[in-house]
PQR file of N, CA, C, O and H, with PARSE charges and radii, in Angstrom:
ATOM      1  N   MET A   1      61.131 189.510 136.960 -0.4000 1.5000
ATOM      2  CA  MET A   1      61.133 189.950 135.573 -0.0000 2.0000
ATOM      3  C   MET A   1      59.710 190.181 135.097  0.5500 1.7000
ATOM      4  O   MET A   1      58.779 189.489 135.509 -0.5500 1.4000
ATOM      5  N   ALA A   2      59.559 191.153 134.234 -0.4000 1.5000
ATOM      6  CA  ALA A   2      58.251 191.453 133.662 -0.0000 2.0000
ATOM      7  C   ALA A   2      57.971 190.507 132.497  0.5500 1.7000
ATOM      8  O   ALA A   2      58.885 190.086 131.789 -0.5500 1.4000
ATOM      9  H   ALA A   2      60.315 191.715 133.898  0.4000 1.0000
ATOM     10  N   GLU A   3      56.693 190.182 132.311 -0.4000 1.5000
ATOM     11  CA  GLU A   3      56.278 189.309 131.227 -0.0000 2.0000
ATOM     12  C   GLU A   3      55.557 190.136 130.168  0.5500 1.7000
ATOM     13  O   GLU A   3      54.695 190.954 130.488 -0.5500 1.4000
ATOM     14  H   GLU A   3      55.950 190.525 132.886  0.4000 1.0000
ATOM     15  N   TYR A   4      55.917 189.917 128.908 -0.4000 1.5000
ATOM     16  CA  TYR A   4      55.335 190.672 127.803 -0.0000 2.0000
ATOM     17  C   TYR A   4      54.892 189.739 126.687  0.5500 1.7000
ATOM     18  O   TYR A   4      55.446 188.656 126.500 -0.5500 1.4000
ATOM     19  H   TYR A   4      56.617 189.253 128.648  0.4000 1.0000
ATOM     20  N   GLU A   5      53.873 190.186 125.945 -0.4000 1.5000
ATOM     21  CA  GLU A   5      53.603 189.603 124.638 -0.0000 2.0000
ATOM     22  C   GLU A   5      54.417 190.440 123.663  0.5500 1.7000
ATOM     23  O   GLU A   5      54.316 191.667 123.668 -0.5500 1.4000
ATOM     24  H   GLU A   5      53.423 191.065 126.097  0.4000 1.0000
ATOM     25  N   LEU A   6      55.212 189.801 122.837 -0.4000 1.5000
ATOM     26  CA  LEU A   6      56.063 190.500 121.882 -0.0000 2.0000
ATOM     27  C   LEU A   6      55.540 190.270 120.474  0.5500 1.7000
ATOM     28  O   LEU A   6      55.335 189.132 120.052 -0.5500 1.4000
ATOM     29  H   LEU A   6      55.294 188.804 122.833  0.4000 1.0000
ATOM     30  N   VAL A   7      55.326 191.367 119.752 -0.4000 1.5000
ATOM     31  CA  VAL A   7      54.974 191.307 118.340 -0.0000 2.0000
ATOM     32  C   VAL A   7      56.142 191.920 117.579  0.5500 1.7000
ATOM     33  O   VAL A   7      56.508 193.072 117.809 -0.5500 1.4000
ATOM     34  H   VAL A   7      55.492 192.291 120.095  0.4000 1.0000
ATOM     35  N   GLN A   8      56.723 191.143 116.672 -0.4000 1.5000
ATOM     36  CA  GLN A   8      57.843 191.619 115.853 -0.0000 2.0000
ATOM     37  C   GLN A   8      57.360 191.758 114.414  0.5500 1.7000
ATOM     38  O   GLN A   8      56.886 190.794 113.813 -0.5500 1.4000
ATOM     39  H   GLN A   8      56.425 190.207 116.485  0.4000 1.0000
ATOM     40  N   GLU A   9      57.486 192.966 113.867 -0.4000 1.5000
ATOM     41  CA  GLU A   9      57.098 193.229 112.476 -0.0000 2.0000
ATOM     42  C   GLU A   9      58.359 193.556 111.677  0.5500 1.7000
ATOM     43  O   GLU A   9      59.132 194.438 112.050 -0.5500 1.4000
ATOM     44  H   GLU A   9      57.871 193.749 114.356  0.4000 1.0000
ATOM     45  N   ILE A  10      58.552 192.839 110.587 -0.4000 1.5000
ATOM     46  CA  ILE A  10      59.689 193.084 109.700 -0.0000 2.0000
ATOM     47  C   ILE A  10      59.146 193.597 108.379  0.5500 1.7000
ATOM     48  O   ILE A  10      58.380 192.911 107.704 -0.5500 1.4000
ATOM     49  H   ILE A  10      57.924 192.122 110.285  0.4000 1.0000
ATOM     50  N   GLN A  11      59.547 194.810 108.014 -0.4000 1.5000
ATOM     51  CA  GLN A  11      59.083 195.408 106.769 -0.0000 2.0000
ATOM     52  C   GLN A  11      59.654 194.664 105.566  0.5500 1.7000
ATOM     53  O   GLN A  11      60.814 194.251 105.578 -0.5500 1.4000
ATOM     54  H   GLN A  11      60.169 195.368 108.563  0.4000 1.0000
ATOM     55  N   ASN A  12      58.838 194.495 104.533 -0.4000 1.5000
ATOM     56  CA  ASN A  12      59.281 193.841 103.310 -0.0000 2.0000
ATOM     57  C   ASN A  12      59.813 194.903 102.354  0.5500 1.7000
ATOM     58  O   ASN A  12      59.105 195.857 102.031 -0.5500 1.4000
ATOM     59  H   ASN A  12      57.896 194.830 104.524  0.4000 1.0000
ATOM     60  N   LEU A  13      61.053 194.743 101.902 -0.4000 1.5000
ATOM     61  CA  LEU A  13      61.687 195.732 101.032 -0.0000 2.0000
ATOM     62  C   LEU A  13      61.455 195.468  99.549  0.5500 1.7000
ATOM     63  O   LEU A  13      61.897 196.249  98.707 -0.5500 1.4000
ATOM     64  H   LEU A  13      61.628 193.968 102.164  0.4000 1.0000
ATOM     65  N   CYS A  14      60.768 194.378  99.219 -0.4000 1.5000
ATOM     66  CA  CYS A  14      60.541 194.039  97.813 -0.0000 2.0000
ATOM     67  C   CYS A  14      59.495 194.973  97.204  0.5500 1.7000
ATOM     68  O   CYS A  14      58.457 195.221  97.817 -0.5500 1.4000
ATOM     69  H   CYS A  14      60.409 193.743  99.903  0.4000 1.0000
ATOM     70  N   PRO A  15      59.761 195.488  96.009 -0.5600 1.5000
ATOM     71  CA  PRO A  15      58.767 196.342  95.347  0.2800 2.0000
ATOM     72  C   PRO A  15      57.497 195.542  95.029  0.5500 1.7000
ATOM     73  O   PRO A  15      57.560 194.335  94.798 -0.5500 1.4000
ATOM     74  N   ASN A  16      56.361 196.215  95.021 -0.4000 1.5000
ATOM     75  CA  ASN A  16      55.055 195.630  94.712 -0.0000 2.0000
ATOM     76  C   ASN A  16      54.601 194.593  95.732  0.5500 1.7000
ATOM     77  O   ASN A  16      53.672 193.834  95.458 -0.5500 1.4000
ATOM     78  H   ASN A  16      56.309 197.196  95.209  0.4000 1.0000
ATOM     79  N   ASN A  17      55.225 194.541  96.886 -0.4000 1.5000
ATOM     80  CA  ASN A  17      54.806 193.625  97.944 -0.0000 2.0000
ATOM     81  C   ASN A  17      54.647 194.435  99.225  0.5500 1.7000
ATOM     82  O   ASN A  17      55.632 194.842  99.842 -0.5500 1.4000
ATOM     83  H   ASN A  17      55.980 195.158  97.109  0.4000 1.0000
ATOM     84  N   GLN A  18      53.404 194.663  99.613 -0.4000 1.5000
ATOM     85  CA  GLN A  18      53.117 195.487 100.779 -0.0000 2.0000
ATOM     86  C   GLN A  18      53.051 194.684 102.075  0.5500 1.7000
ATOM     87  O   GLN A  18      52.900 195.262 103.152 -0.5500 1.4000
ATOM     88  H   GLN A  18      52.605 194.332  99.112  0.4000 1.0000
ATOM     89  N   MET A  19      53.161 193.363 101.987 -0.4000 1.5000
ATOM     90  CA  MET A  19      53.065 192.508 103.174 -0.0000 2.0000
ATOM     91  C   MET A  19      54.326 192.626 104.024  0.5500 1.7000
ATOM     92  O   MET A  19      55.381 193.040 103.542 -0.5500 1.4000
ATOM     93  H   MET A  19      53.283 192.893 101.113  0.4000 1.0000
ATOM     94  N   ARG A  20      54.200 192.260 105.276 -0.4000 1.5000
ATOM     95  CA  ARG A  20      55.352 192.232 106.175 -0.0000 2.0000
ATOM     96  C   ARG A  20      55.279 190.946 106.994  0.5500 1.7000
ATOM     97  O   ARG A  20      54.206 190.368 107.166 -0.5500 1.4000
ATOM     98  H   ARG A  20      53.344 191.924 105.668  0.4000 1.0000
ATOM     99  N   ASP A  21      56.412 190.513 107.486 -0.4000 1.5000
ATOM    100  CA  ASP A  21      56.458 189.334 108.346 -0.0000 2.0000
ATOM    101  C   ASP A  21      56.109 189.765 109.761  0.5500 1.7000
ATOM    102  O   ASP A  21      56.616 190.772 110.255 -0.5500 1.4000
ATOM    103  H   ASP A  21      57.284 190.983 107.346  0.4000 1.0000
ATOM    104  N   ILE A  22      55.232 188.992 110.415 -0.4000 1.5000
ATOM    105  CA  ILE A  22      54.811 189.299 111.771 -0.0000 2.0000
ATOM    106  C   ILE A  22      54.947 188.033 112.617  0.5500 1.7000
ATOM    107  O   ILE A  22      54.456 186.967 112.246 -0.5500 1.4000
ATOM    108  H   ILE A  22      54.819 188.174 110.013  0.4000 1.0000
ATOM    109  N   PHE A  23      55.628 188.171 113.766 -0.4000 1.5000
ATOM    110  CA  PHE A  23      55.845 187.048 114.674 -0.0000 2.0000
ATOM    111  C   PHE A  23      55.336 187.413 116.064  0.5500 1.7000
ATOM    112  O   PHE A  23      55.470 188.559 116.494 -0.5500 1.4000
ATOM    113  H   PHE A  23      56.028 189.037 114.067  0.4000 1.0000
ATOM    114  N   PHE A  24      54.751 186.442 116.771 -0.4000 1.5000
ATOM    115  CA  PHE A  24      54.223 186.636 118.119 -0.0000 2.0000
ATOM    116  C   PHE A  24      54.906 185.661 119.067  0.5500 1.7000
ATOM    117  O   PHE A  24      55.145 184.508 118.709 -0.5500 1.4000
ATOM    118  H   PHE A  24      54.643 185.511 116.423  0.4000 1.0000
ATOM    119  N   GLU A  25      55.223 186.122 120.283 -0.4000 1.5000
ATOM    120  CA  GLU A  25      55.740 185.234 121.315 -0.0000 2.0000
ATOM    121  C   GLU A  25      55.623 185.924 122.677  0.5500 1.7000
ATOM    122  O   GLU A  25      55.388 187.129 122.763 -0.5500 1.4000
ATOM    123  H   GLU A  25      55.030 187.059 120.574  0.4000 1.0000
ATOM    124  N   GLU A  26      55.792 185.136 123.725 -0.4000 1.5000
ATOM    125  CA  GLU A  26      55.820 185.686 125.083 -0.0000 2.0000
ATOM    126  C   GLU A  26      57.268 185.703 125.557  0.5500 1.7000
ATOM    127  O   GLU A  26      58.002 184.732 125.370 -0.5500 1.4000
ATOM    128  H   GLU A  26      55.983 184.157 123.655  0.4000 1.0000
ATOM    129  N   VAL A  27      57.675 186.817 126.176 -0.4000 1.5000
ATOM    130  CA  VAL A  27      59.055 186.950 126.655 -0.0000 2.0000
ATOM    131  C   VAL A  27      59.046 187.495 128.084  0.5500 1.7000
ATOM    132  O   VAL A  27      58.112 188.178 128.502 -0.5500 1.4000
ATOM    133  H   VAL A  27      57.079 187.605 126.328  0.4000 1.0000
ATOM    134  N   GLU A  28      60.101 187.176 128.811 -0.4000 1.5000
ATOM    135  CA  GLU A  28      60.332 187.741 130.144 -0.0000 2.0000
ATOM    136  C   GLU A  28      61.599 188.575 130.075  0.5500 1.7000
ATOM    137  O   GLU A  28      62.659 188.082 129.690 -0.5500 1.4000
ATOM    138  H   GLU A  28      60.860 186.621 128.471  0.4000 1.0000
ATOM    139  N   THR A  29      61.485 189.840 130.451 -0.4000 1.5000
ATOM    140  CA  THR A  29      62.646 190.730 130.435 -0.0000 2.0000
ATOM    141  C   THR A  29      62.379 191.927 131.332  0.5500 1.7000
ATOM    142  O   THR A  29      61.234 192.343 131.511 -0.5500 1.4000
ATOM    143  H   THR A  29      60.624 190.241 130.764  0.4000 1.0000
ATOM    144  N   ASP A  30      63.442 192.470 131.890 -0.4000 1.5000
ATOM    145  CA  ASP A  30      63.339 193.705 132.651 -0.0000 2.0000
ATOM    146  C   ASP A  30      63.646 194.916 131.773  0.5500 1.7000
ATOM    147  O   ASP A  30      63.357 196.052 132.148 -0.5500 1.4000
ATOM    148  H   ASP A  30      64.372 192.132 131.744  0.4000 1.0000
ATOM    149  N   ASN A  31      64.236 194.665 130.600 -0.4000 1.5000
ATOM    150  CA  ASN A  31      64.629 195.755 129.721 -0.0000 2.0000
ATOM    151  C   ASN A  31      64.354 195.373 128.267  0.5500 1.7000
ATOM    152  O   ASN A  31      65.171 194.689 127.650 -0.5500 1.4000
ATOM    153  H   ASN A  31      64.471 193.742 130.295  0.4000 1.0000
ATOM    154  N   PRO A  32      63.207 195.803 127.702 -0.5600 1.5000
ATOM    155  CA  PRO A  32      62.884 195.458 126.317  0.2800 2.0000
ATOM    156  C   PRO A  32      63.948 195.893 125.303  0.5500 1.7000
ATOM    157  O   PRO A  32      64.176 195.197 124.314 -0.5500 1.4000
ATOM    158  N   GLU A  33      64.598 197.031 125.541 -0.4000 1.5000
ATOM    159  CA  GLU A  33      65.629 197.506 124.613 -0.0000 2.0000
ATOM    160  C   GLU A  33      66.798 196.516 124.548  0.5500 1.7000
ATOM    161  O   GLU A  33      67.290 196.210 123.462 -0.5500 1.4000
ATOM    162  H   GLU A  33      64.413 197.596 126.345  0.4000 1.0000
ATOM    163  N   ASP A  34      67.236 196.021 125.693 -0.4000 1.5000
ATOM    164  CA  ASP A  34      68.314 195.021 125.713 -0.0000 2.0000
ATOM    165  C   ASP A  34      67.878 193.724 125.050  0.5500 1.7000
ATOM    166  O   ASP A  34      68.676 193.070 124.379 -0.5500 1.4000
ATOM    167  H   ASP A  34      66.836 196.269 126.575  0.4000 1.0000
ATOM    168  N   CYS A  35      66.625 193.350 125.233 -0.4000 1.5000
ATOM    169  CA  CYS A  35      66.081 192.144 124.606 -0.0000 2.0000
ATOM    170  C   CYS A  35      66.193 192.249 123.085  0.5500 1.7000
ATOM    171  O   CYS A  35      66.579 191.288 122.421 -0.5500 1.4000
ATOM    172  H   CYS A  35      65.977 193.881 125.779  0.4000 1.0000
ATOM    173  N   VAL A  36      65.857 193.415 122.539 -0.4000 1.5000
ATOM    174  CA  VAL A  36      65.950 193.623 121.083 -0.0000 2.0000
ATOM    175  C   VAL A  36      67.408 193.608 120.644  0.5500 1.7000
ATOM    176  O   VAL A  36      67.733 192.992 119.629 -0.5500 1.4000
ATOM    177  H   VAL A  36      65.543 194.196 123.079  0.4000 1.0000
ATOM    178  N   ARG A  37      68.285 194.266 121.377 -0.4000 1.5000
ATOM    179  CA  ARG A  37      69.720 194.279 121.017 -0.0000 2.0000
ATOM    180  C   ARG A  37      70.305 192.868 120.956  0.5500 1.7000
ATOM    181  O   ARG A  37      71.143 192.585 120.099 -0.5500 1.4000
ATOM    182  H   ARG A  37      68.021 194.767 122.201  0.4000 1.0000
ATOM    183  N   GLN A  38      69.877 191.988 121.849 -0.4000 1.5000
ATOM    184  CA  GLN A  38      70.368 190.612 121.847 -0.0000 2.0000
ATOM    185  C   GLN A  38      69.889 189.833 120.628  0.5500 1.7000
ATOM    186  O   GLN A  38      70.574 188.922 120.164 -0.5500 1.4000
ATOM    187  H   GLN A  38      69.197 192.218 122.545  0.4000 1.0000
ATOM    188  N   ARG A  39      68.719 190.185 120.109 -0.4000 1.5000
ATOM    189  CA  ARG A  39      68.153 189.479 118.951 -0.0000 2.0000
ATOM    190  C   ARG A  39      68.767 189.917 117.624  0.5500 1.7000
ATOM    191  O   ARG A  39      68.850 189.127 116.683 -0.5500 1.4000
ATOM    192  H   ARG A  39      68.162 190.925 120.486  0.4000 1.0000
ATOM    193  N   LEU A  40      69.195 191.169 117.551 -0.4000 1.5000
ATOM    194  CA  LEU A  40      69.672 191.710 116.282 -0.0000 2.0000
ATOM    195  C   LEU A  40      71.185 191.624 116.196  0.5500 1.7000
ATOM    196  O   LEU A  40      71.902 192.151 117.046 -0.5500 1.4000
ATOM    197  H   LEU A  40      69.127 191.810 118.315  0.4000 1.0000
ATOM    198  N   LYS A  41      71.647 190.968 115.179 -0.4000 1.5000
ATOM    199  CA  LYS A  41      73.084 190.834 114.950 -0.0000 2.0000
ATOM    200  C   LYS A  41      73.411 191.544 113.638  0.5500 1.7000
ATOM    201  O   LYS A  41      73.163 191.012 112.556 -0.5500 1.4000
ATOM    202  H   LYS A  41      71.064 190.540 114.488  0.4000 1.0000
ATOM    203  N   GLY A  42      73.955 192.722 113.742 -0.4000 1.5000
ATOM    204  CA  GLY A  42      74.297 193.490 112.551 -0.0000 2.0000
ATOM    205  C   GLY A  42      75.453 194.414 112.837  0.5500 1.7000
ATOM    206  O   GLY A  42      75.829 194.626 113.990 -0.5500 1.4000
ATOM    207  H   GLY A  42      74.156 193.155 114.621  0.4000 1.0000
ATOM    208  N   LYS A  43      76.008 194.958 111.790 -0.4000 1.5000
ATOM    209  CA  LYS A  43      77.126 195.885 111.953 -0.0000 2.0000
ATOM    210  C   LYS A  43      76.643 197.230 112.490  0.5500 1.7000
ATOM    211  O   LYS A  43      77.310 197.865 113.306 -0.5500 1.4000
ATOM    212  H   LYS A  43      75.702 194.786 110.853  0.4000 1.0000
ATOM    213  N   GLU A  44      75.470 197.651 112.014 -0.4000 1.5000
ATOM    214  CA  GLU A  44      74.940 198.956 112.418 -0.0000 2.0000
ATOM    215  C   GLU A  44      73.497 198.798 112.881  0.5500 1.7000
ATOM    216  O   GLU A  44      72.601 198.557 112.071 -0.5500 1.4000
ATOM    217  H   GLU A  44      74.928 197.135 111.351  0.4000 1.0000
ATOM    218  N   VAL A  45      73.277 198.936 114.182 -0.4000 1.5000
ATOM    219  CA  VAL A  45      71.945 198.789 114.759 -0.0000 2.0000
ATOM    220  C   VAL A  45      71.570 200.092 115.453  0.5500 1.7000
ATOM    221  O   VAL A  45      72.280 200.552 116.347 -0.5500 1.4000
ATOM    222  H   VAL A  45      74.005 199.132 114.839  0.4000 1.0000
ATOM    223  N   LYS A  46      70.445 200.689 115.036 -0.4000 1.5000
ATOM    224  CA  LYS A  46      69.944 201.919 115.657 -0.0000 2.0000
ATOM    225  C   LYS A  46      68.563 201.629 116.222  0.5500 1.7000
ATOM    226  O   LYS A  46      67.700 201.084 115.532 -0.5500 1.4000
ATOM    227  H   LYS A  46      69.869 200.316 114.309  0.4000 1.0000
ATOM    228  N   LEU A  47      68.360 201.996 117.481 -0.4000 1.5000
ATOM    229  CA  LEU A  47      67.078 201.762 118.139 -0.0000 2.0000
ATOM    230  C   LEU A  47      66.444 203.069 118.584  0.5500 1.7000
ATOM    231  O   LEU A  47      67.127 203.998 119.015 -0.5500 1.4000
ATOM    232  H   LEU A  47      69.060 202.439 118.041  0.4000 1.0000
ATOM    233  N   THR A  48      65.121 203.120 118.471 -0.4000 1.5000
ATOM    234  CA  THR A  48      64.330 204.216 119.003 -0.0000 2.0000
ATOM    235  C   THR A  48      63.276 203.595 119.899  0.5500 1.7000
ATOM    236  O   THR A  48      62.561 202.688 119.474 -0.5500 1.4000
ATOM    237  H   THR A  48      64.565 202.366 118.121  0.4000 1.0000
ATOM    238  N   VAL A  49      63.170 204.070 121.133 -0.4000 1.5000
ATOM    239  CA  VAL A  49      62.267 203.469 122.118 -0.0000 2.0000
ATOM    240  C   VAL A  49      61.130 204.432 122.429  0.5500 1.7000
ATOM    241  O   VAL A  49      61.355 205.618 122.672 -0.5500 1.4000
ATOM    242  H   VAL A  49      63.751 204.807 121.478  0.4000 1.0000
ATOM    243  N   ASP A  50      59.895 203.906 122.420 -0.4000 1.5000
ATOM    244  CA  ASP A  50      58.703 204.677 122.741 -0.0000 2.0000
ATOM    245  C   ASP A  50      57.983 203.968 123.885  0.5500 1.7000
ATOM    246  O   ASP A  50      57.415 202.893 123.691 -0.5500 1.4000
ATOM    247  H   ASP A  50      59.712 202.942 122.223  0.4000 1.0000
ATOM    248  N   LYS A  51      58.005 204.568 125.080 -0.4000 1.5000
ATOM    249  CA  LYS A  51      57.365 203.962 126.252 -0.0000 2.0000
ATOM    250  C   LYS A  51      55.955 204.514 126.394  0.5500 1.7000
ATOM    251  O   LYS A  51      55.730 205.719 126.279 -0.5500 1.4000
ATOM    252  H   LYS A  51      58.466 205.441 125.237  0.4000 1.0000
ATOM    253  N   LYS A  52      55.013 203.617 126.644 -0.4000 1.5000
ATOM    254  CA  LYS A  52      53.599 203.979 126.770 -0.0000 2.0000
ATOM    255  C   LYS A  52      53.210 204.110 128.241  0.5500 1.7000
ATOM    256  O   LYS A  52      53.891 203.576 129.117 -0.5500 1.4000
ATOM    257  H   LYS A  52      55.196 202.638 126.736  0.4000 1.0000
ATOM    258  N   ASP A  53      52.122 204.816 128.509 -0.4000 1.5000
ATOM    259  CA  ASP A  53      51.626 205.008 129.874 -0.0000 2.0000
ATOM    260  C   ASP A  53      51.153 203.702 130.512  0.5500 1.7000
ATOM    261  O   ASP A  53      51.198 203.561 131.734 -0.5500 1.4000
ATOM    262  H   ASP A  53      51.569 205.249 127.798  0.4000 1.0000
ATOM    263  N   ASP A  54      50.700 202.746 129.695 -0.4000 1.5000
ATOM    264  CA  ASP A  54      50.171 201.487 130.227 -0.0000 2.0000
ATOM    265  C   ASP A  54      51.262 200.451 130.500  0.5500 1.7000
ATOM    266  O   ASP A  54      50.952 199.310 130.844 -0.5500 1.4000
ATOM    267  H   ASP A  54      50.663 202.861 128.702  0.4000 1.0000
ATOM    268  N   GLY A  55      52.533 200.829 130.353 -0.4000 1.5000
ATOM    269  CA  GLY A  55      53.639 199.906 130.594 -0.0000 2.0000
ATOM    270  C   GLY A  55      54.165 199.242 129.345  0.5500 1.7000
ATOM    271  O   GLY A  55      55.179 198.546 129.392 -0.5500 1.4000
ATOM    272  H   GLY A  55      52.785 201.755 130.074  0.4000 1.0000
ATOM    273  N   GLY A  56      53.498 199.444 128.235 -0.4000 1.5000
ATOM    274  CA  GLY A  56      53.948 198.889 126.964 -0.0000 2.0000
ATOM    275  C   GLY A  56      55.143 199.654 126.423  0.5500 1.7000
ATOM    276  O   GLY A  56      55.346 200.828 126.736 -0.5500 1.4000
ATOM    277  H   GLY A  56      52.674 200.010 128.196  0.4000 1.0000
ATOM    278  N   VAL A  57      55.920 198.975 125.613 -0.4000 1.5000
ATOM    279  CA  VAL A  57      57.108 199.580 125.014 -0.0000 2.0000
ATOM    280  C   VAL A  57      57.160 199.192 123.539  0.5500 1.7000
ATOM    281  O   VAL A  57      56.981 198.024 123.193 -0.5500 1.4000
ATOM    282  H   VAL A  57      55.756 198.022 125.359  0.4000 1.0000
ATOM    283  N   THR A  58      57.405 200.173 122.673 -0.4000 1.5000
ATOM    284  CA  THR A  58      57.614 199.899 121.254 -0.0000 2.0000
ATOM    285  C   THR A  58      59.041 200.290 120.911  0.5500 1.7000
ATOM    286  O   THR A  58      59.472 201.412 121.178 -0.5500 1.4000
ATOM    287  H   THR A  58      57.550 201.122 122.954  0.4000 1.0000
ATOM    288  N   VAL A  59      59.770 199.350 120.316 -0.4000 1.5000
ATOM    289  CA  VAL A  59      61.151 199.594 119.918 -0.0000 2.0000
ATOM    290  C   VAL A  59      61.222 199.526 118.401  0.5500 1.7000
ATOM    291  O   VAL A  59      60.899 198.500 117.801 -0.5500 1.4000
ATOM    292  H   VAL A  59      59.420 198.439 120.100  0.4000 1.0000
ATOM    293  N   TYR A  60      61.647 200.624 117.785 -0.4000 1.5000
ATOM    294  CA  TYR A  60      61.859 200.673 116.343 -0.0000 2.0000
ATOM    295  C   TYR A  60      63.336 200.425 116.097  0.5500 1.7000
ATOM    296  O   TYR A  60      64.187 201.093 116.684 -0.5500 1.4000
ATOM    297  H   TYR A  60      61.909 201.457 118.272  0.4000 1.0000
ATOM    298  N   ALA A  61      63.646 199.470 115.235 -0.4000 1.5000
ATOM    299  CA  ALA A  61      65.033 199.085 114.996 -0.0000 2.0000
ATOM    300  C   ALA A  61      65.376 199.213 113.522  0.5500 1.7000
ATOM    301  O   ALA A  61      64.608 198.808 112.649 -0.5500 1.4000
ATOM    302  H   ALA A  61      62.955 198.926 114.758  0.4000 1.0000
ATOM    303  N   ASP A  62      66.537 199.781 113.264 -0.4000 1.5000
ATOM    304  CA  ASP A  62      67.107 199.819 111.920 -0.0000 2.0000
ATOM    305  C   ASP A  62      68.410 199.034 112.002  0.5500 1.7000
ATOM    306  O   ASP A  62      69.395 199.504 112.572 -0.5500 1.4000
ATOM    307  H   ASP A  62      67.161 200.110 113.973  0.4000 1.0000
ATOM    308  N   CYS A  63      68.404 197.843 111.432 -0.4000 1.5000
ATOM    309  CA  CYS A  63      69.554 196.949 111.496 -0.0000 2.0000
ATOM    310  C   CYS A  63      70.097 196.744 110.093  0.5500 1.7000
ATOM    311  O   CYS A  63      69.522 196.008 109.291 -0.5500 1.4000
ATOM    312  H   CYS A  63      67.604 197.461 110.969  0.4000 1.0000
ATOM    313  N   ASP A  64      71.214 197.406 109.808 -0.4000 1.5000
ATOM    314  CA  ASP A  64      71.844 197.321 108.483 -0.0000 2.0000
ATOM    315  C   ASP A  64      70.861 197.649 107.358  0.5500 1.7000
ATOM    316  O   ASP A  64      70.889 197.022 106.299 -0.5500 1.4000
ATOM    317  H   ASP A  64      71.681 198.003 110.459  0.4000 1.0000
ATOM    318  N   GLY A  65      69.991 198.637 107.594 -0.4000 1.5000
ATOM    319  CA  GLY A  65      69.059 199.097 106.568 -0.0000 2.0000
ATOM    320  C   GLY A  65      67.706 198.402 106.572  0.5500 1.7000
ATOM    321  O   GLY A  65      66.814 198.813 105.828 -0.5500 1.4000
ATOM    322  H   GLY A  65      69.968 199.147 108.454  0.4000 1.0000
ATOM    323  N   LEU A  66      67.522 197.373 107.376 -0.4000 1.5000
ATOM    324  CA  LEU A  66      66.245 196.667 107.467 -0.0000 2.0000
ATOM    325  C   LEU A  66      65.479 197.206 108.675  0.5500 1.7000
ATOM    326  O   LEU A  66      65.986 197.179 109.796 -0.5500 1.4000
ATOM    327  H   LEU A  66      68.247 197.039 107.980  0.4000 1.0000
ATOM    328  N   THR A  67      64.257 197.697 108.446 -0.4000 1.5000
ATOM    329  CA  THR A  67      63.450 198.288 109.506 -0.0000 2.0000
ATOM    330  C   THR A  67      62.565 197.235 110.144  0.5500 1.7000
ATOM    331  O   THR A  67      61.888 196.471 109.456 -0.5500 1.4000
ATOM    332  H   THR A  67      63.845 197.720 107.535  0.4000 1.0000
ATOM    333  N   GLN A  68      62.579 197.203 111.492 -0.4000 1.5000
ATOM    334  CA  GLN A  68      61.745 196.283 112.248 -0.0000 2.0000
ATOM    335  C   GLN A  68      61.094 197.033 113.397  0.5500 1.7000
ATOM    336  O   GLN A  68      61.615 198.037 113.883 -0.5500 1.4000
ATOM    337  H   GLN A  68      63.129 197.824 112.051  0.4000 1.0000
ATOM    338  N   LYS A  69      59.937 196.520 113.825 -0.4000 1.5000
ATOM    339  CA  LYS A  69      59.257 197.108 114.969 -0.0000 2.0000
ATOM    340  C   LYS A  69      58.963 195.988 115.959  0.5500 1.7000
ATOM    341  O   LYS A  69      58.451 194.932 115.586 -0.5500 1.4000
ATOM    342  H   LYS A  69      59.513 195.704 113.430  0.4000 1.0000
ATOM    343  N   PHE A  70      59.293 196.233 117.231 -0.4000 1.5000
ATOM    344  CA  PHE A  70      59.052 195.282 118.317 -0.0000 2.0000
ATOM    345  C   PHE A  70      58.085 195.925 119.293  0.5500 1.7000
ATOM    346  O   PHE A  70      58.392 196.964 119.878 -0.5500 1.4000
ATOM    347  H   PHE A  70      59.708 197.091 117.534  0.4000 1.0000
ATOM    348  N   ILE A  71      56.920 195.318 119.475 -0.4000 1.5000
ATOM    349  CA  ILE A  71      55.885 195.856 120.349 -0.0000 2.0000
ATOM    350  C   ILE A  71      55.781 194.950 121.578  0.5500 1.7000
ATOM    351  O   ILE A  71      55.388 193.789 121.470 -0.5500 1.4000
ATOM    352  H   ILE A  71      56.670 194.475 119.000  0.4000 1.0000
ATOM    353  N   PHE A  72      56.138 195.494 122.751 -0.4000 1.5000
ATOM    354  CA  PHE A  72      56.067 194.763 124.010 -0.0000 2.0000
ATOM    355  C   PHE A  72      54.824 195.211 124.759  0.5500 1.7000
ATOM    356  O   PHE A  72      54.701 196.382 125.116 -0.5500 1.4000
ATOM    357  H   PHE A  72      56.457 196.438 122.839  0.4000 1.0000
ATOM    358  N   THR A  73      53.886 194.271 125.004 -0.4000 1.5000
ATOM    359  CA  THR A  73      52.653 194.567 125.726 -0.0000 2.0000
ATOM    360  C   THR A  73      52.666 193.761 127.022  0.5500 1.7000
ATOM    361  O   THR A  73      52.805 192.538 126.980 -0.5500 1.4000
ATOM    362  H   THR A  73      53.986 193.319 124.714  0.4000 1.0000
ATOM    363  N   PRO A  74      52.524 194.420 128.170 -0.5600 1.5000
ATOM    364  CA  PRO A  74      52.552 193.688 129.448  0.2800 2.0000
ATOM    365  C   PRO A  74      51.425 192.656 129.518  0.5500 1.7000
ATOM    366  O   PRO A  74      50.313 192.887 129.042 -0.5500 1.4000
ATOM    367  N   ILE A  75      51.747 191.514 130.124 -0.4000 1.5000
ATOM    368  CA  ILE A  75      50.750 190.451 130.299 -0.0000 2.0000
ATOM    369  C   ILE A  75      50.253 190.509 131.741  0.5500 1.7000
ATOM    370  O   ILE A  75      49.404 189.709 132.135 -0.5500 1.4000
ATOM    371  H   ILE A  75      52.650 191.327 130.510  0.4000 1.0000
TER
END
């Protein structure tokens, strides 16, 4: 399995608050898209995957109207 540093950014939907929640962790996975699907529990989940030349993967997720970004950087 590949090892990644995962950065999860959750956009804040509150007006007048530009901050977002950011979480860091290390994960092992062969498929970052499946890793994100397992984390998100919602009725409607849409993912967009952007693969980088350096092996990194960015997954943009829209889960029931809440936008999140998952950045997987190889370790």
